[in-house]
C-alpha positions in Angstrom: -57.6 49.9 25.1 -56.4 49.6 28.8 -57.9 46.1 29.2 -56.4 44.9 25.9 -53.0 46.3 27.0 -53.2 44.5 30.4 -53.9 41.2 28.5 -50.9 41.7 26.3 -48.7 42.5 29.3 -49.8 39.3 31.0 -49.3 37.3 27.7 -45.8 38.8 27.3 -44.9 38.0 30.9 -46.0 34.3 30.4 -44.0 34.0 27.2 -40.9 35.4 28.9 -41.3 33.0 31.8 -41.7 30.0 29.4 -38.6 31.2 27.5 -36.5 31.5 30.6 -37.5 28.0 31.9 -36.9 26.5 28.4 -33.5 28.2 28.3 -32.5 26.7 31.6 -33.6 23.2 30.7 -32.0 23.5 27.3 -28.7 24.6 28.9 -28.7 21.6 31.3 -29.7 19.2 28.5 -26.9 20.7 26.3 -24.3 20.0 28.9 -25.6 16.5 29.4 -25.6 15.8 25.7 -22.1 17.1 25.5 -21.0 14.8 28.3 -22.6 11.8 26.6 -21.1 12.6 23.3 -17.6 13.0 24.9 -18.0 9.6 26.5 -19.3 7.9 23.4 -16.5 9.4 21.3 -13.9 8.2 23.8 -15.3 4.7 23.7 -15.3 4.7 19.9 -11.7 5.9 20.0 -10.7 3.1 22.4 -12.5 0.5 20.3 -10.8 1.7 17.1 -7.3 1.5 18.8 -8.1 -1.9 20.3 -9.3 -3.3 16.9 -6.1 -2.0 15.2 -3.8 -3.5 17.9 -5.4 -6.9 18.5 -4.2 -8.4 15.2 -0.7 -7.7 16.3 -1.0 -10.1 19.2 -2.8 -12.7 17.1 -0.1 -12.5 14.4 2.6 -12.9 17.0 1.2 -16.2 18.2 0.4 -17.3 14.6 4.0 -16.8 13.7 5.1 -18.9 16.7 2.6 -21.6 15.7 3.7 -21.6 12.0 7.4 -21.9 13.0 6.7 -24.7 15.4 4.5 -26.7 13.0 7.1 -26.2 10.3 9.8 -27.5 12.6 7.7 -30.7 13.4 8.1 -31.7 9.7 11.9 -31.1 9.6 14.0 -34.3 9.3 16.6 -32.9 11.7 13.9 -32.6 14.5 12.7 -36.1 13.9 16.2 -37.5 13.9 17.0 -35.6 17.2 13.9 -37.1 18.8 14.7 -40.6 17.4 18.3 -40.5 18.6 17.5 -38.7 21.9 20.0 -35.9 21.1 20.3 -33.3 23.9 20.5 -29.5 23.3 24.2 -29.6 24.4 25.0 -32.2 21.8 23.2 -30.1 19.1 25.3 -27.1 20.1 28.5 -29.1 20.0 27.8 -31.2 16.9 25.3 -29.3 14.8 25.6 -25.6 15.6 23.3 -24.8 12.6 20.6 -27.4 13.2 17.0 -26.6 12.6 16.2 -26.7 16.3 18.7 -24.1 17.2 17.7 -21.9 14.3 14.1 -22.2 15.3 15.0 -20.9 18.8 17.0 -18.1 17.4 14.1 -17.2 15.2 11.6 -17.1 18.1 14.0 -15.8 20.7 12.4 -12.3 20.9 9.1 -13.9 21.9 9.9 -17.4 23.3 12.1 -17.6 26.5 12.8 -21.3 26.3 12.2 -24.2 23.9 11.8 -27.9 25.0 11.8 -31.1 23.0 9.8 -33.9 24.8 9.5 -37.5 23.7 6.4 -39.6 23.5 6.7 -40.6 27.2 6.8 -36.9 28.4 10.6 -37.0 29.2 12.5 -33.8 28.3 15.3 -34.6 25.7 16.4 -31.0 25.0 16.0 -27.5 26.3 17.2 -24.2 24.7 18.9 -22.3 26.2 20.8 -25.1 27.7 20.1 -25.5 31.4 21.5 -28.3 33.6 18.9 -30.5 35.3 16.2 -30.3 32.7 17.4 -33.2 30.5 15.6 -36.4 31.5 13.0 -34.5 33.6 9.4 -35.8 33.4 7.1 -33.2 32.1 4.0 -35.5 31.8 2.5 -33.7 34.9 2.2 -30.5 33.0 -1.5 -30.1 32.0 -1.0 -29.4 28.3 1.7 -32.0 27.9 -0.5 -34.6 29.8 -3.4 -33.7 27.5 -1.4 -34.2 24.4 0.1 -37.5 25.6 -3.4 -38.8 26.4 -4.8 -37.6 23.1 -2.1 -39.0 20.7 -0.2 -41.8 22.4 -1.0 -45.1 20.6 -2.6 -43.4 17.5 -1.3 -44.8 14.2 -2.7 -42.0 12.1 -3.7 -38.3 12.5 -7.4 -37.7 12.7 -7.1 -33.9 12.5 -4.6 -31.3 11.5 -2.1 -30.7 14.4 -2.4 -27.2 16.0 -1.1 -25.1 18.8 -2.2 -26.0 22.4 -2.1 -23.3 25.0 -1.8 -23.8 28.8 -3.3 -21.7 31.6 -0.9 -19.5 33.6 1.9 -21.5 35.2 4.7 -20.7 37.5 8.2 -21.7 36.3 11.0 -23.1 38.5 12.4 -19.6 38.7 9.2 -18.2 40.1 8.1 -16.4 36.9 4.6 -16.5 35.5 4.3 -18.0 32.0 2.2 -19.8 29.4 3.3 -22.8 27.5 2.6 -23.5 23.8 2.9 -27.1 22.6 2.5 -28.8 19.2 2.6 -32.6 18.7 5.4 -34.2 16.5 4.5 -37.1 14.1 6.8 -39.3 12.1 5.1 -41.4 9.4 1.7 -40.5 11.0 2.9 -41.9 14.4 3.1 -39.7 17.5 6.8 -39.4 18.6 7.0 -36.3 20.8 6.2 -32.7 21.6 7.8 -29.3 20.9 7.1 -27.0 23.8 7.7 -23.2 23.9 7.5 -21.1 27.0 6.5 -17.4 27.0 6.9 -15.3 30.2 4.0 -13.0 30.8 6.4 -10.0 31.3 7.0 -10.2 27.6 3.2 -9.7 26.9 3.3 -6.8 29.4 6.0 -5.1 27.4 3.8 -5.3 24.3 0.8 -3.8 26.0 2.8 -0.9 27.4 3.0 0.4 23.7 -0.8 0.9 23.5 -0.9 4.4 24.8 -3.4 6.7 23.0 -4.4 10.3 23.2 -6.7 9.5 26.2 -3.7 8.3 28.4 -5.2 4.8 28.1 -3.5 1.5 29.0 -4.0 -2.0 27.9 -4.2 -5.5 29.4 -4.8 -9.0 28.1 -7.3 -11.6 29.5 -7.4 -15.3 28.6 -10.6 -17.2 28.1 -10.8 -18.0 31.8 -10.8 -14.3 32.9 -7.2 -14.5 34.1 -5.0 -11.4 33.7 -2.1 -12.2 31.3 -0.7 -8.7 31.0 -1.4 -5.5 33.0 0.6 -2.3 33.9 0.1 -3.3 37.6 2.3 -6.4 37.9 0.5 -7.6 41.0 -2.6 -8.3 38.9 -0.8 -10.6 36.4 -1.7 -14.2 36.8 -4.9 -13.5 39.0 -8.5 -13.8 38.0 -9.5 -10.2 37.2 -12.8 -10.2 39.0 -11.6 -12.1 42.1 -8.6 -9.9 42.5 -10.7 -6.7 42.4 -13.4 -8.1 44.7 -10.7 -9.0 47.2 -9.0 -5.6 47.0 -12.1 -3.4 47.0 -14.9 -5.5 48.5 -17.4 -2.6 48.9 -17.4 -1.7 45.3 -20.3 -2.7 43.0 -18.5 -4.9 40.4 -21.7 -5.8 38.5 -20.8 -3.8 35.3 -17.2 -5.2 35.3 -18.6 -8.7 35.8 -21.0 -8.2 32.8 -18.0 -7.1 30.6 -16.0 -10.2 31.7 -18.9 -12.4 30.7 -19.0 -10.9 27.2 -15.2 -11.2 26.9 -15.3 -14.9 27.9 -17.9 -15.4 25.1 -15.3 -14.0 22.6 -17.3 -10.9 21.9 -16.0 -7.3 21.3 -17.5 -4.1 22.5 -17.2 -1.2 25.0 -18.1 -0.8 28.7 -18.1 1.5 31.7 -17.3 0.4 35.3 -16.0 1.6 38.6 -12.4 0.8 39.6 -12.7 1.2 43.4 -15.0 2.6 46.1 -12.9 5.8 46.2 -13.5 6.5 42.5 -17.2 6.1 42.9 -17.3 8.7 45.7 -15.0 11.0 43.7 -17.3 10.8 40.6 -20.9 10.6 41.8 -23.5 9.7 39.2 -21.2 7.9 36.8 -18.5 5.3 36.6 -14.7 5.9 36.8 -13.4 3.8 33.9 -14.1 3.4 30.2 -13.0 0.2 28.3 -13.0 -1.4 24.9 -12.4 -5.1 24.4 -11.5 -7.1 21.2 -10.9 -10.8 21.0 -8.1 -12.5 19.1 -7.3 -16.2 18.5 -4.3 -18.0 20.1 -4.2 -21.6 18.9 -7.5 -23.2 19.8 -8.2 -20.6 22.5 -9.5 -17.0 22.4 -7.9 -14.2 24.4 -9.0 -10.6 24.5 -7.2 -7.2 24.4 -8.8 -4.6 26.7 -8.0 -0.9 26.4 -9.1 1.3 29.3 -9.0 5.1 30.1 -9.8 7.3 33.0 -13.3 8.8 33.0 -12.0 12.2 34.1 -9.6 12.3 31.1 -12.7 12.2 28.9 -15.0 14.6 30.8 -12.3 17.2 31.7 -13.6 19.8 29.1 -17.2 19.6 30.4 -16.8 21.9 33.4 -15.4 24.7 31.2 -18.1 24.0 28.6 -20.8 24.2 31.4 -19.4 27.6 32.5 -19.6 29.0 29.0 -23.2 27.7 28.7 -24.2 29.4 32.0 -22.7 32.7 30.9 -24.5 32.5 27.6 -27.8 31.7 29.3 -27.4 34.7 31.6 -26.8 37.1 28.8 -29.7 35.6 26.8 -32.0 36.1 29.8 -30.9 39.8 30.0 -31.5 40.3 26.3 -34.9 38.6 26.5 -36.1 40.9 29.4 -34.9 44.0 27.5 -36.5 42.9 24.3 -39.8 42.1 26.2 -40.1 45.7 27.5 -39.3 47.2 24.1 -41.8 44.9 22.3 -44.6 45.9 24.7 -44.0 49.6 24.0 -44.1 49.0 20.3 -47.2 46.8 20.6 -49.3 49.7 21.8 -48.5 51.7 18.7 -48.8 48.8 16.3 -52.2 47.7 17.6 -53.8 51.0 16.7 -52.8 50.7 13.0 -53.0 46.9 12.6 -56.7 46.6 12.3 -57.1 49.3 9.7 -54.4 48.1 7.4 -54.8 44.3 7.8 -57.2 43.6 5.0 -55.5 45.9 2.5 -52.1 44.6 3.2 -53.2 41.0 3.0 -54.7 41.6 -0.5 -51.7 43.5 -1.7 -49.3 40.9 -0.4 -51.2 38.1 -2.1 -51.1 39.9 -5.4 -47.4 40.6 -5.1 -46.7 36.9 -4.2 -48.5 35.8 -7.3 -46.6 38.2 -9.5 -43.3 37.1 -8.0 -44.1 33.5 -8.5 -44.9 34.0 -12.2 -41.7 36.1 -12.7 -39.5 33.6 -10.9 -40.8 30.7 -12.9 -40.2 32.5 -16.2 -36.7 33.5 -15.1 -36.0 29.9 -14.0 -37.1 28.5 -17.3 -35.0 31.0 -19.2 -31.9 30.4 -17.0 -32.3 26.7 -17.4 -32.2 26.8 -21.2 -29.3 29.3 -21.1 -27.3 27.2 -18.6 -27.8 24.1 -20.7 -26.5 25.9 -23.8 -23.6 27.4 -21.9 -22.6 24.0 -20.3 -22.6 22.3 -23.7 -20.5 25.1 -25.2 -18.1 25.1 -22.2 -17.6 21.4 -22.4 -16.7 21.7 -26.2 -14.5 24.7 -25.5 -12.7 22.9 -22.7 -12.0 19.9 -24.8 -10.7 22.1 -27.6 -8.7 24.1 -25.2 -7.1 20.9 -23.8 -6.2 19.7 -27.3 -4.7 23.1 -28.2 -2.8 23.4 -24.9 -1.3 19.9 -25.3 -0.2 20.8 -28.8 1.1 24.3 -28.1 3.0 23.3 -25.0 4.4 20.0 -26.1 5.6 21.4 -29.5 8.3 23.7 -28.0 9.0 21.2 -25.3 9.8 18.6 -28.0 12.4 21.1 -29.4 13.9 21.7 -26.0 14.2 18.1 -24.8 15.1 16.8 -28.3 17.9 19.4 -28.7 19.2 18.6 -25.2 19.4 14.9 -26.1 21.3 15.8 -29.3 23.6 18.2 -27.4 24.5 15.6 -24.8 25.5 13.2 -27.6 28.2 15.7 -28.8 31.7 16.1 -27.3 31.0 18.2 -24.2 33.4 18.8 -21.4 32.4 17.9 -17.8 31.1 21.4 -16.9 29.1 21.7 -20.2 27.6 18.2 -19.7 26.6 19.2 -16.2 24.8 22.3 -17.5 23.0 20.3 -20.1 22.0 17.7 -17.5 20.5 20.5 -15.3 18.5 21.8 -18.3 17.3 18.2 -19.1 16.1 17.7 -15.5 14.4 21.0 -15.5 12.6 20.2 -18.8 11.5 16.8 -17.5 10.2 18.5 -14.3 8.3 21.0 -16.4 6.9 18.2 -18.6 5.7 16.3 -15.5 3.9 19.4 -14.3 2.3 19.9 -17.7 1.2 16.2 -17.7 -0.3 16.6 -14.2 -2.3 19.7 -15.1 -3.6 18.1 -18.4 -4.5 14.9 -16.6 -6.3 16.8 -13.9 -8.2 18.9 -16.5 -9.2 15.7 -18.3 -10.5 14.2 -15.1 -12.4 17.4 -14.3 -13.9 17.4 -17.8 -15.0 13.8 -17.4 -12.9 12.7 -20.4 -11.0 9.9 -18.5 -12.3 6.4 -19.4 -10.9 3.3 -17.8 -10.0 0.6 -20.3 -10.4 -3.2 -19.7 -7.8 -5.3 -21.3 -5.5 -8.2 -20.3 -2.2 -7.3 -18.7 0.5 -9.1 -16.6 0.8 -7.6 -13.1 4.4 -8.6 -12.7 5.4 -7.1 -16.0 3.6 -3.8 -15.3 5.1 -3.5 -11.8 8.6 -4.2 -13.2 8.2 -1.6 -15.9 6.9 1.0 -13.5 9.6 0.4 -10.9 12.4 0.2 -13.4 11.5 3.7 -14.5 11.7 4.9 -10.9 14.9 3.0 -10.2 17.4 5.7 -11.5 15.9 8.3 -9.1 16.1 5.8 -6.2 19.7 5.0 -7.0 20.7 8.6 -7.0 19.6 8.8 -3.4 21.0 5.3 -2.5 17.5 4.1 -1.6 16.4 0.4 -1.7 13.4 -0.1 -3.9 11.6 -3.3 -3.0 8.6 -5.0 -4.6 6.6 -7.7 -2.7 3.7 -9.3 -4.7 1.6 -11.9 -2.8 2.2 -15.3 -4.4 -1.5 -16.3 -4.7 -2.4 -13.3 -6.9 -3.0 -14.3 -10.6 -0.4 -12.7 -12.8 -2.8 -12.0 -15.7 -5.6 -9.5 -14.8 -8.2 -7.5 -16.7 -8.1 -3.7 -16.3 -6.4 -0.5 -17.2 -2.7 -1.2 -16.6 -1.7 2.3 -17.7 -3.9 4.0 -15.1 -2.9 1.5 -12.4 0.8 2.1 -13.3 0.2 5.9 -13.2 -1.1 5.6 -9.6 1.9 3.5 -8.5 4.3 5.8 -10.3 2.8 8.8 -8.5 3.0 7.2 -5.1 6.5 5.7 -5.6 7.7 9.0 -7.1 6.4 10.9 -4.0 8.1 8.4 -1.7 11.4 8.8 -3.5 11.0 12.6 -3.4 10.4 12.8 0.3 12.9 10.1 1.4 16.6 10.8 1.9 17.7 7.5 3.2 16.4 4.0 3.9 14.0 2.1 1.7 10.7 2.1 -0.2 8.6 -1.0 -0.3 5.8 -1.7 -2.7 3.5 -4.5 -1.5 0.5 -6.0 -3.3 -1.9 -8.5 -1.8 -5.4 -9.7 -2.4 -8.0 -8.2 -0.1 -11.0 -10.1 -1.5 -11.7 -12.1 -4.7 -14.6 -13.8 -6.5 -14.9 -15.9 -9.6 -14.9 -12.8 -11.9 -12.8 -10.1 -10.1 -10.3 -9.4 -7.4 -9.8 -6.5 -5.1 -6.0 -5.6 -4.9 -4.7 -3.8 -1.8 -1.5 -2.0 -2.7 0.8 -0.1 -0.3 3.8 2.1 -0.7 5.9 2.3 2.5 8.8 4.8 2.8 11.2 5.9 5.5 11.0 9.6 4.6 10.0 12.8 6.4 6.4 11.7 7.1 3.3 13.8 7.2 1.9 15.7 10.2 -1.3 14.2 11.6 -3.4 17.4 10.9 -2.4 17.2 7.2 -3.3 13.5 6.5 -6.7 14.3 4.9 -5.8 17.6 3.1 -2.9 16.2 1.1 -5.4 14.5 -1.3 -6.9 17.9 -2.2 -6.1 19.9 -5.4 -2.8 21.8 -5.4 -2.2 20.9 -1.8 1.0 19.6 -0.1 1.8 19.1 3.6 3.0 22.7 3.9 4.2 25.6 1.8 7.9 24.9 2.3 7.4 21.4 0.8 6.7 22.9 -2.6 9.6 25.2 -2.4 12.0 22.5 -1.3 10.8 19.4 -3.3 8.9 20.9 -6.2 5.7 19.6 -7.7 2.2 20.9 -8.4 0.3 19.1 -5.6 -1.8 17.4 -8.2 -0.3 13.9 -8.2 -2.2 12.6 -5.1 -5.4 14.2 -6.4 -5.1 12.5 -9.7 -4.3 9.2 -8.0 -7.4 9.6 -5.8 -9.7 10.3 -8.7 -8.3 7.3 -10.7 -8.6 4.9 -7.8 -12.2 6.0 -7.2 -13.0 5.4 -10.9 -11.5 1.9 -10.5 -13.9 1.2 -7.6 -11.3 1.6 -4.9 -10.2 3.8 -2.1 -6.9 5.5 -1.1 -5.6 6.6 2.3 -2.4 7.3 4.2 -0.9 6.4 7.5 2.1 8.5 8.7 4.0 9.8 11.6 6.0 13.0 11.1 9.7 12.2 10.8 9.2 8.4 10.7 7.9 7.8 7.2 4.5 7.2 5.5 2.5 4.3 4.1 0.1 5.1 1.3 -2.6 2.5 0.7 -5.0 2.1 -2.2 -7.4 -0.6 -3.4 -8.6 -1.3 -7.0 -11.0 -3.8 -8.4 -9.7 -5.7 -11.4 -11.2 -8.5 -13.5 -10.0 -12.1 -13.7 -9.3 -14.1 -16.9 -11.7 -17.0 -17.4 -8.7 -19.3 -17.6 -5.6 -18.5 -15.5 -2.3 -20.1 -16.5 -0.9 -22.2 -13.7 2.3 -21.0 -12.0 5.6 -22.6 -13.0 5.5 -26.3 -12.2 8.5 -27.7 -10.3 8.7 -31.5 -10.4 8.7 -33.3 -7.0 12.2 -33.1 -5.5 13.6 -30.6 -8.0 14.0 -27.7 -5.5 12.5 -29.1 -2.3 14.8 -29.0 0.7 17.7 -27.3 -1.1 19.5 -25.0 1.3 19.9 -21.4 0.2 22.1 -18.7 1.7 20.6 -15.2 1.4 23.2 -12.4 1.7 21.7 -8.9 2.0 22.3 -6.0 4.4 18.6 -4.9 4.1 16.2 -6.7 6.5 13.2 -6.1 4.4 14.9 -7.6 1.3 15.9 -10.6 3.5 12.3 -11.1 4.6 10.8 -10.9 1.0 13.5 -13.2 -0.4 13.1 -15.7 2.5 9.3 -15.9 2.0 9.7 -16.2 -1.8 12.3 -19.1 -1.6 10.4 -20.9 1.2 7.2 -20.9 -1.0 9.2 -23.1 -3.4 9.9 -25.5 -0.5 13.6 -24.5 -0.2 15.3 -23.9 3.2 17.0 -20.6 3.9 19.5 -18.9 6.1 20.0 -15.1 6.1 23.1 -13.1 6.8 23.7 -9.4 6.4 27.4 -9.0 5.2 30.0 -10.6 3.0 32.1 -11.8 5.9 29.1 -13.4 7.5 28.4 -15.2 4.2 31.9 -16.6 4.1 31.7 -17.8 7.7 28.3 -19.4 7.0 29.6 -21.2 3.9 32.7 -22.5 5.8 30.6 -23.7 8.8 28.1 -25.5 6.6 31.0 -27.2 4.7 32.5 -28.4 8.0 29.1 -29.8 9.1 28.8 -31.6 5.7 25.6 -29.6 5.0 26.8 -27.3 2.2 24.6 -24.7 0.7 23.2 -25.4 -2.7 22.8 -21.8 -3.8 23.9 -18.3 -2.7 21.7 -15.2 -3.4 24.2 -12.4 -3.1 23.4 -8.6 -2.9 25.7 -6.5 -5.0 25.7 -3.3 -2.9 26.8 -3.9 0.7 29.0 -1.9 3.1 32.6 -3.0 3.9 32.6 -6.0 1.5 30.4 -5.7 -1.6 29.0 -8.5 -3.8 32.0 -8.4 -6.2 34.6 -8.9 -3.5 32.4 -11.5 -1.7 31.9 -13.5 -4.9 35.7 -13.3 -5.6 36.5 -14.7 -2.2 34.0 -17.5 -2.5 35.5 -18.6 -5.9 39.0 -18.5 -4.3 38.0 -21.1 -1.7 38.7 -24.7 -2.7 36.1 -26.2 -0.4 32.9 -24.3 -1.3 34.1 -22.2 -4.2 31.9 -24.1 -6.8 28.6 -23.1 -5.1 26.1 -21.5 -7.7 25.8 -17.7 -7.2 23.0 -15.4 -8.3 23.7 -11.7 -8.0 21.0 -9.3 -6.9 21.8 -5.8 -8.1 20.0 -2.5 -7.5 21.4 -1.1 -10.7 20.1 -2.6 -13.9 22.9 -1.2 -16.2 25.9 -0.3 -14.2 29.7 -0.2 -14.7 31.2 -2.8 -12.5 35.0 -3.0 -12.0 34.9 -6.7 -13.0 32.9 -8.7 -15.5 30.5 -11.1 -13.7 31.5 -13.8 -16.1 35.0 -13.7 -14.7 33.6 -14.7 -11.3 31.5 -17.5 -12.9 28.1 -16.3 -11.5 25.0 -18.1 -12.7 22.9 -15.0 -13.2 22.3 -11.3 -12.3 18.8 -10.3 -11.1 17.8 -6.6 -11.1 16.1 -5.2 -8.0 13.2 -5.0 -7.3 13.3 -8.8 -7.7 10.6 -10.4 -9.8 9.5 -13.8 -8.6 9.1 -15.3 -12.1 12.6 -14.1 -13.2 14.2 -15.4 -10.0 12.5 -18.8 -10.3 13.5 -19.0 -13.9 17.2 -18.5 -13.1 17.0 -21.0 -10.2 15.2 -23.5 -12.4 17.9 -23.2 -15.1 20.5 -24.2 -12.4 18.7 -27.1 -10.8 16.2 -28.3 -13.4 17.6 -27.0 -16.8 15.3 -29.2 -18.9 12.1 -27.5 -17.7 10.4 -24.8 -19.7 10.2 -21.7 -17.6 6.5 -21.3 -18.2 3.7 -22.7 -20.4 3.5 -19.4 -22.2 7.2 -19.4 -23.1 7.0 -22.9 -24.4 4.1 -22.0 -26.7 5.6 -18.7 -27.8 8.7 -20.4 -29.2 6.5 -22.0 -31.9 3.6 -19.5 -32.2 5.3 -16.1 -32.2 7.1 -15.0 -35.4 10.0 -12.6 -35.1 9.3 -9.0 -36.0 11.0 -8.0 -39.2 13.7 -5.5 -38.4 13.8 -2.0 -39.9 15.7 -1.8 -43.2 19.3 -0.5 -43.0 18.3 2.7 -44.8 14.8 4.2 -45.2 13.5 7.1 -47.3 11.5 9.1 -44.8 9.1 12.0 -45.6 9.0 14.3 -42.5 5.9 16.6 -42.4 6.5 19.2 -39.7 6.1 23.0 -39.7 8.2 23.7 -36.5 11.9 24.3 -37.3 13.3 23.0 -33.9 11.2 19.9 -34.2 12.5 19.4 -37.8 16.0 19.5 -36.5 15.4 17.1 -33.6 13.7 14.5 -35.9 16.4 14.8 -38.6 19.2 14.5 -36.1 17.6 11.3 -34.6 17.0 9.6 -38.0 20.0 10.5 -40.1 22.6 8.9 -37.7 20.6 5.7 -38.1 21.4 5.8 -41.9 18.0 7.1 -43.1 17.3 9.8 -45.7 15.0 12.6 -44.5 13.0 14.9 -46.8 11.3 17.9 -45.1 7.9 19.5 -46.0 5.8 22.1 -44.1 2.2 20.8 -44.2 -0.2 18.2 -45.6 -0.7 19.8 -49.0 3.0 19.9 -49.7 3.3 16.3 -48.5 0.7 15.0 -51.0 2.4 17.0 -53.8 5.8 15.5 -52.9 4.4 11.9 -52.7 3.1 12.3 -56.3 6.6 13.0 -57.5 8.8 10.7 -55.3 8.6 7.4 -53.6 9.2 7.0 -49.8 9.4 4.1 -47.4 7.8 5.9 -44.4 6.0 9.2 -43.6 6.2 10.9 -40.1 3.5 13.6 -39.9 2.3 16.2 -37.3 -1.4 16.6 -36.7 -1.9 20.4 -36.4 -0.4 22.4 -39.3 -1.6 25.3 -41.5 -3.6 24.6 -44.7 -3.9 20.8 -44.1 -3.3 18.9 -40.9 -2.1 15.3 -40.4 -5.6 13.6 -40.2 -6.8 15.3 -43.4 -3.6 14.5 -45.3 -3.6 10.8 -44.3 -7.2 10.4 -45.4 -6.3 12.0 -48.8 -3.3 9.7 -49.2 -5.3 6.6 -48.4 -8.0 7.7 -51.0 -5.2 8.1 -53.6 -4.0 4.5 -52.8 -7.3 2.9 -53.4 -7.2 0.3 -56.1 -3.4 0.6 -56.5 -2.4 -2.0 -53.9 0.1 0.5 -52.4 0.3 1.4 -48.7 2.7 4.0 -47.4 3.4 3.5 -43.6 2.4 6.7 -41.8 3.2 7.4 -38.1 1.7 10.4 -36.3 4.2 12.5 -34.3 2.1 14.9 -32.3 2.0 17.1 -29.2 -1.8 16.4 -28.9 -1.6 13.9 -26.1 -5.2 13.7 -25.0 -7.5 10.6 -24.8 -8.9 9.7 -28.2 -6.2 11.1 -30.3 -4.5 7.8 -31.0 -7.8 6.2 -31.9 -8.6 9.1 -34.2 -5.2 8.7 -36.0 -5.6 4.9 -36.5 -9.2 5.4 -37.7 -7.9 7.9 -40.3 -5.6 5.3 -41.7 -2.3 5.9 -39.8 -0.2 2.9 -38.7 1.5 4.3 -35.6 1.4 7.1 -33.0 4.2 8.8 -31.0 3.7 11.8 -28.7 6.0 14.8 -28.2 8.5 15.4 -26.8 10.0 12.9 -29.1 12.7 10.6 -27.5 15.2 8.6 -29.6 14.3 5.1 -28.3 10.5 5.4 -28.4 10.5 6.8 -32.0 12.9 4.1 -33.3 10.9 1.3 -31.5 7.6 2.6 -33.1 9.2 2.6 -36.5 10.4 -1.0 -35.9 7.0 -2.0 -34.8 5.0 -0.5 -37.6 7.4 -1.8 -40.4 7.7 -5.2 -38.7 3.9 -5.6 -38.5 3.3 -4.5 -42.1 6.0 -6.9 -43.2 4.3 -9.8 -41.4 0.9 -8.8 -43.0 2.5 -8.7 -46.4 4.4 -12.0 -46.0 2.6 -14.2 -43.5 4.5 -17.2 -42.3 
């Protein structure tokens, strides 16, 4: 026993030594792994920020290029080059010329604008500067290259583009780059438009690239020259040469490798030392982390580089290493204590182990076999039981949803219906205010009920996405018009911007898509007290059969804290508890939207800054019609070049309208007030360049659209200009009839492109059909037969408040209403009396609506009779309408019943039946 004990002591000591050494190496490796993960995470963060910011710079130069190229086709620019007009002459004679407006448009980015003729001689400079007119710029590299390339050519061989210079020094000693585009008239080279950008403007943009790592950004051109950097001394120098000269002893190999990849137009991350001092301060690693992303500028490729200090990333490592060391120390102490205790126990255990080993092994084997048999039997039993319970639970849940929908909506129908009837009576102002509060509360309760039922249906897997044709513009207009009253109450601008190249007719579930947009716009209105809400729709990708739409809802509201951006899409969750108390809601709207978007093969996310508003994005995949109708065709010259004055105090509205009108080849000018509009009209009249059309916002501060239109009409010189009014209120009481001011039309915001183009076409091309569909519909669509002046209606409803509501809706319309309590009584009444229409509930004692309809249809067989039947039900779950129609009903209305939807459904059903009975 003594020898055996000594062997065990030696074995235990060896094990302890191995554990101690392993623990030390694991601790060191853990710290190293942590350091590597911190560095990799920081590089990924820098790369993500750089990728998100690089398109901003590309877009800035694309906008300059587009504006310059557009200007080269303008007749005024060509005339100015042809007549050698100087900038001073343009200012004195044509203070609203295209060239001046171009400079005003680009002034935030471009410091000066030159017009150069085909010899390289400067004709004009904005802003006006003595000594530049007549100066020879043919020695400038880019100008010289363009003159050599295009002089003497009779026709273009390629599409003109933007030409970028290397860094130059201006006469004032500032560093800059020049951007040039050639100008052609009748395919003949006639001159150059040259824009100058000082590099300090690029520096201002890169100063906005701070991130959580205290990073800073700089821009390199394709020659490795620094165009923007927080250290102004580096701007204009070759990045590598500057550093080698300043810190000659530093190993710049990693930095040189990064520059080589940047010059190849690649993106990635890198580590490099910044100076010899940093290398000594951080032995074993570099001192800088960087991420670089290329972006295109004309025919050249520049790169955005984002860098951060290494110590900003590895700061937490020292504290982490200290914690690891303490844990290792305590672990060693515990191991030593456990080792001694285990050795003492081992002596006692060894004496008994040999005797009991065989018996225990046999017993344990038998027990394992018994447990395995019992476990398998229980698993099979539980599986069968779980399957039965799941099927029963699914049936119970569906039945519960149907009953809940009926039981909740039935009293809600009485509440909301009676409020509608009450507000139609003679109430004083205080009583009407009380009724309005009750109505809003009932609507809020109904919205909560709808959210909960929708969420339950989604959870139960009962939501199915339909695929049917719908018009995107009509769906958006319908959804936003429903939200417009709430936006108007808070004086919010509600703007819709649909990309012009998206086909209007799509295949999908317009109801579910509209539900998502309604939820997001409703949220935006709820959490925005002032400013605007913009709904944008553009195409993310498309193929022959489908299109991926990217929709965004931008608001100027309270925003969302960064730590809540992910959780807000969870069930019953809002940004914080006070949100629910202040703004109301269940916290289910975004959850439902997320589930619906996922079903439609899309994604949803949010970008927000607390206190500065939010942007909700989502994508959905929709089908395309095999044959898409072409957009409205405008004959050559009908609208091209017509000058339009846009008057709107909202900058976003100005931008959307300007892009829309320019897509129809019209020219625009934007002003933000009524007085500015009057000044612009007067100035244009003096220059013999009057505006052809005024798009006038109704709601503006100081001087609104009514007063502005009145003053325009009072002016003898320009008072006959056509005016289209843009109003945020679809049905509003205005102190004056628009017809008194001789306006040519009133468009409701958010503006729909098709409606606006239709009104403009009526003014300038009145003989055109507004669309191919409209031209066909005038001959193919028969009018719906209107409801008869008086109908005999049988109302089958057991609930007394709902009886009162329906009766009070129908009797003022001149109809005669007969009440019965259930389906059996309805059948008995129909056998004694004739009726023009039956409205029937679904869930009633003795006989419900489905059974009663089936019985009535069976009685009608062989008689040629057909009683129109409309379901009026609180059972608002998927499949109910289909079940009603399959049973033989002709229409379907959900509770709570509103006046307009009920009367419209009666019109539709009777009109359709009349067309079937008397086809044209």
